[in-house]
Backbone as a ProteinNet text record, in pm:
[ID]
protein_1_A
[PRIMARY]
MNARVDAGNRVALTLLAVILLAAGGLGLALGFGAFGDPDEPVLPQELRGVARDQPWFWWAVAAGCLLLALLALRWLIAQLHTDRVARLDLTTDDRDGRTAVHAGALTDAVENEAETLRGVSGASAHLRDSRGGRLTLSVDLTDYADIAEVRRALENQVVGHVRQAVADPALPVDIELRPGAARSGGRGLL
[TERTIARY]
-158.9	-28.3	-41.5	51.4	39.9	125.8	106.8	173.1	324.5	372.4	516.8	583.4	519.7	573.1	567.4	458.4	447	556.9	582	687.6	824.9	849.2	976	994.9	885.7	892.5	928.6	864.4	893.1	1038.6	1091	1230.1	1325.4	1305.4	1396.6	1392.5	1274.1	1264	1317.5	1300.4	1357.7	1509.6	1564.7	1710	1764.5	1698.3	1740.7	1733.2	1628.4	1614.9	1727	1762.8	1871	2003.6	2030.1	2155.4	2160.8	2050.9	2049.1	2058.9	1994.7	2006.7	2149.5	2213.5	2352	2444.2	2425.8	2509.1	2485.6	2361.3	2331	2388.7	2376.8	2434.9	2585.9	2651.3	2796.3	2836.8	2760.6	2789.9	2775.5	2671.7	2655.3	2768.9	2806.5	2916.1	3046.1	3074.4	3195	3188.5	3071.7	3054.7	3072.2	3036.9	3051.2	3185.1	3271.6	3406.7	3419.4	3331.8	3338.2	3460.7	3514.3	3628	3751.5	3761.9	3876.1	3831.6	3919	3892.7	3779.8	3671.4	3561.7	3596.7	3708.1	3747.2	3828.9	3874.4	3950.6	3857.3	3907.4	3825.6	3786.5	3672.7	3622.8	3714.2	3754.7	3842.1	3988.4	4078	4220.2	4275.6	4390	4452	4480.1	4526.3	4556.9	4432.3	4320.4	4196.4	4140.7	4159.6	4113.9	4196.9	4320.9	4407.1	4375.5	4302.9	4269.5	4187.4	4092.4	4008.4	4090.7	4192.3	4274.4	4378.1	4435.2	4547.4	4507	4391	4350.2	4243.2	4270.8	4170.9	4048.3	4059.9	3947.6	3844.9	3882.2	3794.2	3660.8	3666.5	3542.3	3461.4	3530.6	3457.3	3381.3	3444.2	3377.5	3257.6	3273.7	3162.8	3049	3081.9	2979.1	2907.9	2982.7	2921.5	2829.8	2871.8	2787.4	2659.7	2670.7	2552.4	2458.1	2515.4	2433.1	2360.5	2430.1	2367.5	2254.6	2277.7	2174.7	2054.1	2078	1968.8	1889.2	1958.1	1888.3	1804.7	1857	1779.3	1656.2	1671.6	1558.1	1453.2	1497.4	1404.8	1330.9	1401.5	1339.3	1234.5	1266.2	1171.4	1047.5	1067.9	955.8	865.4	923.8	844.5	765.8	826.1	755.3	635.5	644.4	532.9	414.9	443.4	336.9	266.3	328.3	269.4	163.4	45.1	-60.8	-110	-189.6	-245	-386.6	-423.2	-554.6	-555	-669.6	-686.4	-749.9	-699.1	-757.4	-871.2	-852.6	-955.3	-969.2	-1091.7	-1119.9	-1151.2	-1071.9	-1089.8	-1200.1	-1305.8	-1419.6	-1421.3	-1313.8	-1307.3	-1303.1	-1391.2	-1389.7	-1330.1	-1340.5	-1290.4	-1231.7	-1103.4	-1036	-1079.2	-1155.9	-1195	-1285.8	-1367.9	-1464.8	-1420.1	-1299	-1250.8	-1235.3	-1214.4	-1191.7	-1303	-1336.6	-1434.1	-1370	-1370.4	-1312.8	-1403.8	-1407.5	-1484.6	-1387.2	-1407	-1322.7	-1354	-1251.9	-1270.9	-1344.8	-1318.9	-1387.4	-1537.8	-1579.9	-1723.5	-1788.3	-1719.6	-1772.8	-1779.3	-1672.1	-1671.8	-1768.4	-1785.4	-1884	-2025.1	-2054.7	-2187.1	-2208.9	-2105.9	-2116.2	-2137.6	-2060.8	-2074.9	-2215.1	-2263.1	-2396	-2505.1	-2496	-2597.5	-2591.7	-2471.9	-2458.8	-2512.6	-2492	-2537	-2689.1	-2758.9	-2905.1	-2968.9	-2892	-2947.1	-2978.2	-3085.1	-3125.1	-3018.8	-2972.6	-2873	-2730.2	-2711.8	-2577.4	-2559.6	-2452.7	-2427.3	-2321.2	-2241.5	-2139.5	-2075.3	-2014.1	-1948.9	-1828.8	-1730.9	-1610.6	-1572.1	-1553.1	-1519.5	-1390.7	-1310.4	-1186.1	-1170.1	-1127.5	-1099.3	-949.3	-906.7	-764.3	-724.1	-595.4	-542.2	-451.1	-507.1	-427.9	-464.6	-386.9	-413.9	-554.2	-575.6	-705.9	-765.2	-895.5	-960.2	-1022.4	-1027.4	-1088.4	-1149.4	-1275.3	-1344.4	-1344.2	-1303.3	-1304.9	-1409.3	-1506	-1615.2	-1618.4	-1602.2	-1609.7	-1737.5	-1818.2	-1949.6	-1958.1	-1992.8	-2014.3	-2162.2	-2187	-2324.1	-2369.9	-2499.5	-2557.1	-2577.2	-2613.3	-2633.3	-2752.3	-2850.5	-2972.2	-2970.3	-2858.7	-2852	-2869.9	-2943.7	-2955	-2842.6	-2738.5	-2617.6	-2647.1	-2725.6	-2757.1	-2833	-2928	-3005.3	-2916.5	-2828.3	-2737.9	-2644.5	-2590.3	-2499.3	-2570.7	-2691.9	-2769.6	-2797.4	-2834.4	-2862.5	-2736.3	-2623.4	-2497	-2461.1	-2470	-2432	-2526.8	-2657.4	-2755.2	-2773.4	-2778.3	-2807.4	-2680.2	-2602	-2487.5	-2384.3	-2344.7	-2244.5	-2300.1	-2425.6	-2487	-2487.3	-2518.7	-2522.1	-2382.6	-2281	-2146.5	-2094.7	-2122.7	-2079.9	-2151	-2277.9	-2352.6	-2297.7	-2262.6	-2213.7	-2081.2	-1994.5	-1863.7	-1863.5	-1978.7	-1994.2	-1894.5	-1877.6	-1788.2	-1857.3	-1927.4	-2000.1	-1908.5	-1779.9	-1685.4	-1596	-1631.6	-1550.2	-1540.3	-1417	-1404.8	-1436.2	-1516.8	-1556.6	-1533	-1456.6	-1435.3	-1523.9	-1605.5	-1695	-1653.9	-1632.1	-1599.6	-1713.1	-1774.9	-1882	-1824.2	-1842.1	-1789	-1905.7	-1931.8	-2043.6	-2023.5	-2136.6	-2132.8	-2062.1	-2029.3	-1953.1	-2029.4	-2160.9	-2237.6	-2242	-2247.4	-2255.9	-2123.4	-2010.6	-1881.5	-1827.7	-1882	-1832.5	-1880.8	-1788.7	-1823.6	-1859.8	-1904.4	-1939	-1850.5	-1833.2	-1747.7	-1812.3	-1731.6	-1781.7	-1850	-1953.7	-2025.4	-1960
-144.3	-198	-325	-417	-539.7	-535.6	-633.9	-635.8	-646.6	-719.7	-734.8	-601.5	-522.9	-391	-298.8	-305.6	-222.2	-254.5	-382.7	-422	-378.1	-392.6	-346.9	-197	-121.8	23.7	60.5	-4.1	26.3	-1.6	-115.4	-150	-52.2	-26.5	61.7	204.7	255.6	392.3	405.6	302.7	305.9	303.9	218.3	212.2	345.1	403.1	532.5	641.6	639.4	738.8	726.5	603.3	582.8	633	601.7	646.7	799.3	861.9	1008.2	1075.7	1018.3	1074.2	1063	948.5	931.2	1029.2	1043	1136.6	1280.9	1316.6	1451.8	1477.9	1378.8	1393.5	1406.4	1327.4	1335.7	1471.6	1520.3	1651.8	1763.4	1756.5	1857.5	1850.9	1729.3	1713.2	1769.4	1742.4	1796.7	1948.8	2000.9	2145.7	2217.6	2153.2	2214.6	2182.6	2111.4	2085.2	1970	1872.4	1758	1670.9	1673	1588.3	1670.3	1789.9	1875.3	2015	2087.9	2225.9	2231.5	2307.5	2314.3	2387.8	2461	2533.3	2446.5	2330.8	2239	2172.6	2136.2	2060.6	1924.7	1874.8	1747.3	1632.4	1632.5	1526.4	1569.9	1480	1515	1534.3	1601.1	1634.2	1508.8	1399.7	1276.6	1221	1223.2	1170.9	1263.9	1393.6	1488	1475.6	1433.2	1417.2	1293.8	1197	1073.7	1106.9	1195.7	1230.7	1294.2	1368.4	1435	1339.3	1250.5	1167.2	1033.5	982.3	848.8	861.8	815.5	828.4	738.8	630.2	539.5	596.9	697.9	751.3	797.8	878	930.7	822.4	718.2	604.7	530.1	516.9	451.5	535.1	666.5	754	740.8	738.8	725.2	591.1	482.4	350.3	348.1	410.6	418.4	496.2	606.5	686.5	609.9	535.8	455.4	345.8	280.5	177.5	237.3	353.9	421.4	457.6	503.5	537.3	412.6	299.9	175.5	125.1	136.3	96.5	185.2	315	406.7	375.1	339.7	302.4	174.2	76.9	-49.1	-22.3	67.1	101.5	168.6	258.6	327.1	228.2	133.7	33.1	-52.2	-85.4	-163.1	-85.6	47.5	127.6	123	106.6	105	-29.1	-133.4	-267.1	-281.7	-322.8	-349.8	-491.5	-538.5	-672.3	-668.6	-555.7	-546.8	-623.6	-676.3	-757.2	-670.5	-678.9	-604.1	-681.6	-812	-898.3	-1024.4	-1072.2	-1195.1	-1303	-1408.6	-1517.9	-1610.3	-1625	-1709.9	-1840.5	-1869.4	-1988.2	-2112.6	-2206.9	-2334.4	-2444.4	-2428.5	-2530.5	-2459.3	-2481.8	-2412.3	-2460	-2566.2	-2617.1	-2519.3	-2446.4	-2358.4	-2212.7	-2183.5	-2046.5	-1993.3	-1864	-1800.4	-1701.8	-1689.9	-1591.8	-1511.9	-1381.2	-1293.9	-1173.3	-1123	-1002.8	-897.1	-774.6	-664.4	-637.5	-632.1	-614.5	-485.1	-379.8	-252.1	-263	-341.6	-358.6	-433.4	-534.3	-611.4	-527	-455.6	-375.3	-257.1	-199.4	-91.8	-143.6	-264	-322.5	-349.8	-398.5	-424.8	-294.2	-191.3	-61.1	-4.2	-9.2	45.4	-28.4	-160.7	-237.9	-208.8	-197.6	-169.2	-30.3	66.1	202.8	217.8	120.4	126.6	80.6	20.9	-29.1	87	72.1	174.8	182	304.1	325.3	331.5	314.7	318	450.9	523.7	651.5	640.4	535.8	517.2	380.7	334.9	204.3	205.5	124.6	110.7	-36.7	-90.8	-232.4	-247.6	-345.3	-375.3	-526.5	-571.5	-713	-731.1	-813.9	-833.3	-975.4	-991.3	-1123.6	-1167.9	-1233.2	-1290.5	-1438.1	-1519	-1662.3	-1684.8	-1644	-1650.9	-1512.6	-1502.8	-1373.9	-1345.7	-1219.6	-1179	-1041.3	-1026.7	-900.1	-829.2	-703.3	-620.7	-511.3	-503.3	-407.4	-320.5	-190.6	-94.4	-13.9	-9.5	53.8	164.8	285.9	399.8	402.9	405.8	404.1	544.6	567.5	694.2	688.9	802.9	810.3	725.9	709.1	637.9	490.4	440	303.7	199.2	95.6	-21.6	-116.4	-121.4	-193.9	-341.2	-403.7	-545.7	-568.5	-478.2	-491.5	-471.7	-371.3	-346.4	-465.8	-516.4	-632.2	-753.2	-779.6	-893	-876.1	-753.9	-728.9	-743.5	-695.4	-710.2	-856.9	-932.6	-1074	-1154.8	-1129.7	-1210.9	-1167.4	-1035.7	-987.7	-959.4	-862.6	-814.7	-925.8	-989.3	-1095.5	-1213.8	-1245.1	-1354.5	-1327.2	-1203.4	-1168.3	-1173.9	-1124.1	-1124.9	-1267.8	-1351	-1491.3	-1562.4	-1530.7	-1589.8	-1538.8	-1410.6	-1351.9	-1413.1	-1444	-1500.8	-1652.8	-1711.9	-1857.2	-1918.5	-1851.9	-1902.2	-1883.8	-1987.4	-1973.3	-1958.2	-1982.2	-1971.3	-1848	-1752.7	-1631.7	-1561.5	-1542.7	-1473.4	-1324.4	-1273.3	-1132.9	-1075.2	-966	-893.5	-769.8	-752.4	-637	-551.4	-423.4	-327.4	-226.8	-219.6	-123.2	-3	115.6	238.6	328.2	336.6	419.7	565.8	641	782.6	862.4	988.7	1073.6	1095.6	1115.6	1140.8	1016.2	899.6	775.2	747.9	774.8	743.7	858.1	979.3	1091.7	1083.7	1070	1067.4	930.1	838.8	703.4	604.2	489.9	387.8	327.4	267.4	200.5	71.3	34.5	-89.7	-206
-207.2	-182.3	-101.1	-116.6	-40.5	84.8	170.3	301.7	288	187.1	169.5	136.8	50.8	16	137	213.4	333.6	434.1	456.4	551	500.3	372.2	314.1	328.9	309.4	326.7	470.2	565.8	706.2	740.7	695.6	726.2	658.5	530.5	456.5	510	537.8	586.8	729.4	811.5	946.7	940.1	855.3	838.5	786.2	688.1	634.2	741.2	822.8	928.9	1031.6	1068.4	1165.1	1108.1	981.8	918.8	912	870.4	860	996.7	1097.6	1232.9	1284.7	1259.4	1303.2	1230.3	1099.9	1023.5	1068.9	1093.4	1140.7	1278.8	1366.9	1500.6	1495.9	1410.7	1394.5	1337.5	1239.3	1181.5	1284	1366.5	1472.2	1573.1	1610.4	1707.1	1650	1523	1460.2	1452.7	1421.2	1409.7	1542.4	1652.1	1784	1849.3	1777.1	1825.7	1922	1917	2007.6	1980.1	1859.6	1823.6	1787.8	1834	1802.8	1766.9	1697.8	1660.5	1557.2	1583.2	1487.8	1358.7	1356.2	1235.5	1140.2	1186.2	1101.6	1000.9	881	785.7	844.9	804.6	856.2	813.5	689.3	637.9	645.8	688.6	691.6	550.3	540.8	411.9	329.3	391.7	316.6	248.2	320.6	264.2	156.2	172.8	70.5	-57.1	-45.4	-162.1	-244.1	-186.4	-259	-383.2	-372.2	-486.7	-598.5	-560.8	-660.5	-718.8	-636.7	-680.5	-741.7	-707.5	-755.1	-863.1	-985.5	-1092.6	-1070.4	-997	-974.7	-876.7	-799.9	-696.6	-755.5	-862.3	-918.8	-989.9	-1041.5	-1097.9	-987.3	-871.4	-758.8	-710.1	-705.4	-667	-768.1	-897.3	-1001.1	-989	-963.4	-947.8	-825.8	-716.5	-596.7	-621.9	-694.1	-726.9	-820.1	-915.6	-1005.6	-927.8	-835.1	-752.8	-668.7	-611.9	-533	-620	-742.3	-833.7	-872.4	-896.3	-930.1	-813.1	-691.8	-573.8	-556.9	-581.8	-572.3	-678.4	-799.3	-905.8	-869.9	-814.7	-772.1	-664.1	-570	-464.8	-523.6	-620.7	-684.4	-757.8	-827.7	-899	-800.1	-686.3	-584.4	-529.5	-523.5	-474.2	-570.4	-697.5	-797.2	-805.6	-751.7	-757	-648.3	-686.2	-590.2	-610.6	-516.1	-530	-586.9	-647	-709.1	-840.7	-873.1	-993.6	-1101.9	-1224.1	-1335.4	-1400.6	-1412.1	-1472.6	-1389.7	-1382	-1309.7	-1411.7	-1412.3	-1507.7	-1458.4	-1537.1	-1500.8	-1578.3	-1649.7	-1733	-1646	-1676	-1603.8	-1689.9	-1822.8	-1913.6	-2035.3	-2063.3	-2172.9	-2311.4	-2320.1	-2451.3	-2526.1	-2453.2	-2517.5	-2524	-2485.6	-2487	-2345.9	-2338	-2208.3	-2178.2	-2051.1	-2006.3	-1894	-1910.4	-1807.9	-1791.2	-1669.4	-1640.9	-1589.5	-1634.3	-1589.4	-1442.9	-1360.4	-1216.1	-1184.8	-1262.6	-1239.8	-1259.9	-1358.4	-1382	-1265.9	-1216.4	-1104.6	-977.6	-947.5	-824.6	-834.2	-953.3	-970.1	-942.9	-991.7	-968.1	-819.5	-752.2	-608.2	-532.5	-566.6	-500.2	-521.6	-645.4	-676.1	-600.1	-593.4	-521.6	-372.2	-317.1	-174.3	-141.1	-228.8	-203	-209.6	-269.2	-273.7	-143.5	-54.6	71.2	165	241	339.3	448.8	476.2	580.2	529.1	398	339.1	265.7	300.9	233.8	125.1	127.1	24.8	38.6	-69.3	-67.3	-160.4	-126.2	-208	-210.3	-329.5	-343.8	-423.8	-385.8	-456	-465	-579.3	-599.5	-588.6	-496.2	-469.9	-503	-529.7	-561.1	-447.8	-351.3	-243.5	-236.2	-308.8	-322.6	-377.3	-496.6	-559	-565	-566.4	-566.9	-430.7	-393.2	-266.4	-288.8	-251.8	-265.2	-130.5	-131.2	-11.3	-33	57.9	46.6	171.4	154	264	246.1	351.4	344.2	447.9	402.7	491.9	530	660.5	709.9	747.5	735	778.6	930.2	987.6	1131.8	1178.4	1093.8	1130.6	1090.2	1040.8	988	1097.4	1065.4	1151.1	1105.9	1184.8	1143.6	1117.3	1202.2	1184.5	1054	1023.8	899.5	776.3	781.2	668.9	649.9	758.4	749.3	689.9	735.2	684.7	534.9	492.7	351.2	267.2	320	246.1	228.6	336.4	329	242.1	253.2	180	35.2	12.2	-123	-202	-155.4	-232.7	-251	-142.3	-151.5	-230.1	-208.9	-285.2	-434.1	-471.7	-614.1	-677.4	-606.6	-665.3	-676.9	-578.8	-587.8	-701.6	-721.9	-833.2	-966.4	-973.4	-1098.4	-1141.4	-1046.2	-1082.1	-1073.7	-1044.6	-1036	-937.4	-823.6	-719.3	-584.7	-537.2	-410.3	-288.4	-307.3	-195.5	-206	-294.8	-309.3	-174.5	-121.3	7.1	-8	85.4	84.3	223.4	228.8	354.1	350.5	455.7	462.9	581.7	555.1	660.1	668.1	785.6	808.2	881.2	823.4	883.5	923.5	1055.1	1101	1065.4	1058.5	1027.5	1135.4	1106.7	1198.5	1328.5	1323.5	1444.9	1532.9	1471.7	1548.6	1619.6	1554.4	1615.8	1700	1686.6	1764.2	1909.2	2004.2	2144.9	2196.3	2112.8	2155.3	2083.1	2139.3	2079.4	1955.6	1872.6	1752.4	1792.5	1720.1	1748.5	1680.5
[MASK]
++++++++++++++++++++++++++++++++++++++++++++++++++++++++++++++++++++++++++++++++++++++++++++++++++++++++++++++++++++++++++++++++++++++++++++++++++++++++++++++++++++++++++++++++++++++++++++++

């Protein structure tokens, strides 16, 4: 998911939480008789008669429900949108055709190469589209890993190979090193 969707989720869910808390608090207050007799109906008789006497009332309710359903559908579609890239276009000149590499093939190769390094127990790579292409590589280290050696090998070998493969020496690469459970348990992260 991208940062814009995350920020939208936080705002929408916070607003929804405030509205639901206010409605719940008002309902509890009415139920305990804070605004009059708790046995009285919440809505006065005149307001309850609007639904029966006005034919447009149920059309307005239906339109409101439809609007709410469309907003929920829009939110769901936004959740499915990510900034991951499916294909990386390697074309430099359109005269000779197009060259593209499947992002999964590239990230699988990066993961496999990273996992062959001494001290690496697992790796995960993703190609993202944030103003061009950007490779994100997360590496799980074993307890005995020499972090400096692993970092040097990742930067010199793995990153060098992927930049050579896509013919982009300036391809931005983010590397996250995640120490093993024994290394991070009880002691701070390096």
